[in-house]
Backbone as CSV, one residue per row, in Angstrom:
resi,resn,N_x,N_y,N_z,CA_x,CA_y,CA_z,C_x,C_y,C_z
1,MET,121.742,99.270,97.640,120.982,98.119,98.089,121.935,96.972,98.384
2,PHE,121.538,96.144,99.278,122.334,94.991,99.675,122.466,94.011,98.512
3,ASN,123.660,93.589,98.226,123.910,92.623,97.159,124.205,91.277,97.809
4,SER,123.236,90.379,97.742,123.368,89.093,98.427,124.452,88.208,97.824
5,SER,124.910,88.490,96.620,125.957,87.670,96.029,127.334,87.997,96.618
6,ARG,127.457,89.126,97.297,128.748,89.532,97.847,128.901,89.247,99.338
7,ALA,127.813,89.131,100.037,127.893,88.938,101.487,126.789,87.999,101.938
8,GLN,127.016,87.373,103.062,126.019,86.487,103.629,125.579,87.035,104.983
9,LEU,124.296,87.125,105.175,123.753,87.553,106.457,123.541,86.343,107.338
10,ASN,123.769,86.510,108.617,123.439,85.484,109.600,122.561,86.149,110.635
11,LEU,121.250,85.910,110.540,120.297,86.539,111.442,119.615,85.524,112.353
12,VAL,120.246,84.374,112.527,119.702,83.357,113.417,119.585,83.970,114.808
13,GLU,118.472,83.719,115.460,118.150,84.239,116.792,117.860,85.735,116.796
14,CYS,117.636,86.312,115.637,117.251,87.721,115.527,115.794,87.790,115.066
15,SER,115.085,88.797,115.557,113.744,89.066,115.052,113.822,90.247,114.104
16,SER,113.016,90.213,113.076,112.988,91.295,112.107,111.544,91.641,111.789
17,ALA,111.263,92.940,111.753,109.952,93.446,111.358,110.190,94.526,110.317
18,ASN,109.470,94.453,109.221,109.662,95.389,108.117,108.531,96.403,108.050
19,PHE,108.855,97.615,107.615,107.826,98.612,107.352,108.266,99.491,106.193
20,THR,107.289,100.166,105.613,107.590,101.115,104.540,106.536,102.203,104.504
21,VAL,106.914,103.334,103.976,105.991,104.414,103.648,106.018,104.503,102.137
22,HIS,104.868,104.276,101.530,104.822,104.099,100.083,103.481,104.602,99.562
23,ALA,103.411,105.021,98.329,102.158,105.466,97.712,101.548,104.338,96.903
24,ILE,100.352,103.921,97.298,99.682,102.831,96.593,99.321,103.245,95.170
25,SER,98.789,104.449,95.018,98.259,104.857,93.717,99.307,104.843,92.611
26,SER,100.544,105.136,92.943,101.573,105.179,91.907,102.139,103.810,91.570
27,THR,101.918,102.825,92.437,102.503,101.495,92.216,101.551,100.381,92.638
28,SER,100.284,100.490,92.295,99.315,99.501,92.776,99.586,98.091,92.266
29,ASP,100.298,97.978,91.154,100.572,96.648,90.612,101.837,96.023,91.191
30,ASN,102.617,96.790,91.938,103.792,96.231,92.625,104.006,96.951,93.959
31,PHE,102.919,97.151,94.666,102.914,97.899,95.911,103.862,97.296,96.940
32,ALA,104.832,98.077,97.357,105.761,97.719,98.439,106.533,96.430,98.186
33,ASP,106.858,96.159,96.948,107.609,94.944,96.610,108.923,94.838,97.380
34,ALA,109.587,95.949,97.624,110.877,95.916,98.322,110.754,95.301,99.707
35,VAL,109.622,95.516,100.376,109.412,94.921,101.698,109.384,93.400,101.583
36,GLY,108.752,92.892,100.551,108.727,91.450,100.325,110.097,90.893,100.006
37,GLU,110.876,91.652,99.247,112.230,91.204,98.914,113.121,91.190,100.152
38,LEU,113.001,92.199,101.009,113.755,92.200,102.271,113.317,91.054,103.176
39,TYR,112.018,90.801,103.223,111.492,89.687,104.004,112.161,88.377,103.571
40,ASP,112.189,88.134,102.274,112.799,86.907,101.759,114.276,86.816,102.140
41,LEU,114.987,87.920,102.015,116.409,87.956,102.340,116.652,87.673,103.823
42,PHE,115.906,88.361,104.683,116.084,88.180,106.130,115.653,86.790,106.583
43,LYS,114.556,86.299,106.037,114.065,84.956,106.393,115.094,83.902,105.981
44,ALA,115.660,84.034,104.786,116.673,83.084,104.313,117.924,83.129,105.182
45,ALA,118.167,84.267,105.823,119.331,84.414,106.693,119.046,83.923,108.112
46,GLY,117.833,83.404,108.333,117.512,82.807,109.617,116.730,83.668,110.580
47,ALA,116.316,84.854,110.169,115.589,85.748,111.070,114.199,85.213,111.382
48,ASN,113.752,85.481,112.589,112.380,85.220,112.994,111.568,86.421,112.535
49,MET,110.750,86.243,111.516,110.014,87.356,110.934,108.722,87.598,111.702
50,VAL,108.530,88.825,112.145,107.357,89.208,112.925,106.713,90.434,112.283
51,GLY,105.507,90.751,112.722,104.866,91.989,112.312,104.005,91.931,111.069
52,ALA,103.528,90.751,110.692,102.631,90.661,109.531,101.351,91.432,109.824
53,THR,100.807,92.090,108.795,99.601,92.907,108.980,98.547,92.559,107.928
54,SER,97.331,92.925,108.242,96.200,92.673,107.357,96.299,93.516,106.085
55,THR,95.763,92.984,105.009,95.700,93.730,103.753,94.403,94.539,103.652
56,ASP,93.543,94.424,104.647,92.274,95.152,104.635,92.529,96.658,104.576
57,GLY,91.775,97.339,103.729,91.871,98.782,103.621,92.876,99.271,102.603
58,TYR,93.555,98.372,101.938,94.520,98.748,100.905,93.949,98.377,99.538
59,GLU,94.080,99.266,98.584,93.639,98.985,97.222,94.868,98.821,96.341
60,HIS,95.198,97.575,96.075,96.362,97.265,95.251,96.054,96.018,94.435
61,SER,96.746,95.848,93.342,96.481,94.688,92.500,97.472,93.561,92.738
62,ASN,98.688,93.904,93.175,99.698,92.874,93.382,100.796,93.415,94.293
63,SER,101.450,92.521,95.023,102.566,92.937,95.869,103.390,91.729,96.280
64,LYS,104.712,91.861,96.172,105.616,90.829,96.675,105.660,90.846,98.200
65,ALA,105.019,91.828,98.807,104.999,91.942,100.267,103.898,91.095,100.903
66,MET,103.205,90.288,100.122,102.136,89.450,100.667,102.592,88.004,100.818
67,ARG,102.260,87.435,101.988,102.476,86.019,102.267,101.247,85.520,103.011
68,ASP,100.658,84.446,102.553,99.499,83.846,103.210,98.391,84.854,103.478
69,GLY,98.147,85.737,102.531,97.045,86.688,102.634,97.308,87.901,103.508
70,LYS,98.530,88.073,103.981,98.879,89.230,104.816,100.108,89.919,104.246
71,PHE,100.270,91.193,104.618,101.511,91.884,104.308,102.571,91.441,105.311
72,VAL,103.810,91.396,104.887,104.902,90.927,105.747,105.432,92.028,106.668
73,GLY,104.723,93.100,106.776,105.108,94.193,107.671,104.074,95.292,107.628
74,LEU,104.405,96.414,108.201,103.520,97.569,108.212,103.749,98.388,106.946
75,LEU,102.674,98.639,106.228,102.750,99.438,105.009,101.867,100.667,105.179
76,CYS,102.468,101.831,105.104,101.742,103.090,105.257,101.780,103.864,103.947
77,ASP,100.618,104.341,103.539,100.508,105.169,102.331,100.284,106.608,102.775
78,GLU,101.354,107.359,102.883,101.274,108.740,103.359,100.700,109.693,102.310
79,ASP,100.609,109.280,101.061,100.018,110.129,100.039,98.499,110.049,100.026
80,ASN,97.964,108.854,100.211,96.528,108.648,100.050,95.799,108.237,101.329
81,GLN,96.506,107.676,102.302,95.868,107.208,103.534,96.606,107.711,104.771
82,TYR,97.110,108.937,104.697,97.884,109.495,105.813,97.101,109.510,107.119
83,ASP,95.771,109.616,107.031,94.939,109.655,108.228,94.876,108.301,108.941
84,LEU,95.314,107.233,108.310,95.304,105.894,108.911,96.662,105.484,109.477
85,SER,97.711,106.191,109.105,99.073,105.765,109.447,99.348,105.728,110.943
86,GLU,98.944,106.748,111.676,99.241,106.782,113.110,98.556,105.632,113.841
87,GLU,97.304,105.392,113.533,96.574,104.283,114.167,97.202,102.941,113.798
88,ARG,97.557,102.779,112.538,98.198,101.535,112.094,99.536,101.333,112.798
89,ALA,100.321,102.395,112.916,101.631,102.293,113.564,101.497,101.929,115.039
90,LYS,100.569,102.560,115.729,100.360,102.253,117.150,99.940,100.799,117.337
91,ALA,99.021,100.335,116.508,98.566,98.940,116.604,99.707,97.984,116.293
92,TRP,100.543,98.348,115.330,101.658,97.485,114.943,102.683,97.381,116.056
93,VAL,102.973,98.482,116.717,103.916,98.455,117.842,103.386,97.534,118.938
94,GLU,102.101,97.616,119.235,101.513,96.719,120.238,101.611,95.266,119.787
95,GLN,101.386,95.027,118.513,101.511,93.675,117.964,102.937,93.165,118.117
96,LEU,103.929,94.010,117.799,105.325,93.612,117.930,105.662,93.284,119.381
97,LYS,105.118,94.039,120.302,105.327,93.751,121.726,104.761,92.374,122.058
98,SER,103.556,92.089,121.562,102.932,90.797,121.872,103.663,89.629,121.208
99,GLU,104.378,89.909,120.117,105.151,88.881,119.428,106.558,88.753,119.993
100,GLY,106.864,89.548,121.029,108.163,89.444,121.696,109.294,90.150,120.983
101,ALA,108.963,91.030,120.033,110.020,91.707,119.281,110.486,93.009,119.951
102,LEU,109.690,93.548,120.855,110.062,94.802,121.533,110.085,94.583,123.033
């Protein structure tokens, strides 16, 4: 994992979109926390963060990946919601296009 105490990122004028494939049931109390930690790191380095998604349809109790009521990227649960992943991914790609990231 990236150790921020050893190096400094400069992502000014860069866009960043985060995603993960994760199982909600095994980590509902800290679902996709790593995505939130990467978001914080990239944002602090000056990146234009894009690709926030709705939390609708996810059953979780807590997540560092949430900001202002949305997830900071695309979160797919291939263990429990695999049937939703393709539709979510397609919609997210279109969203990224509309946000100027692709």
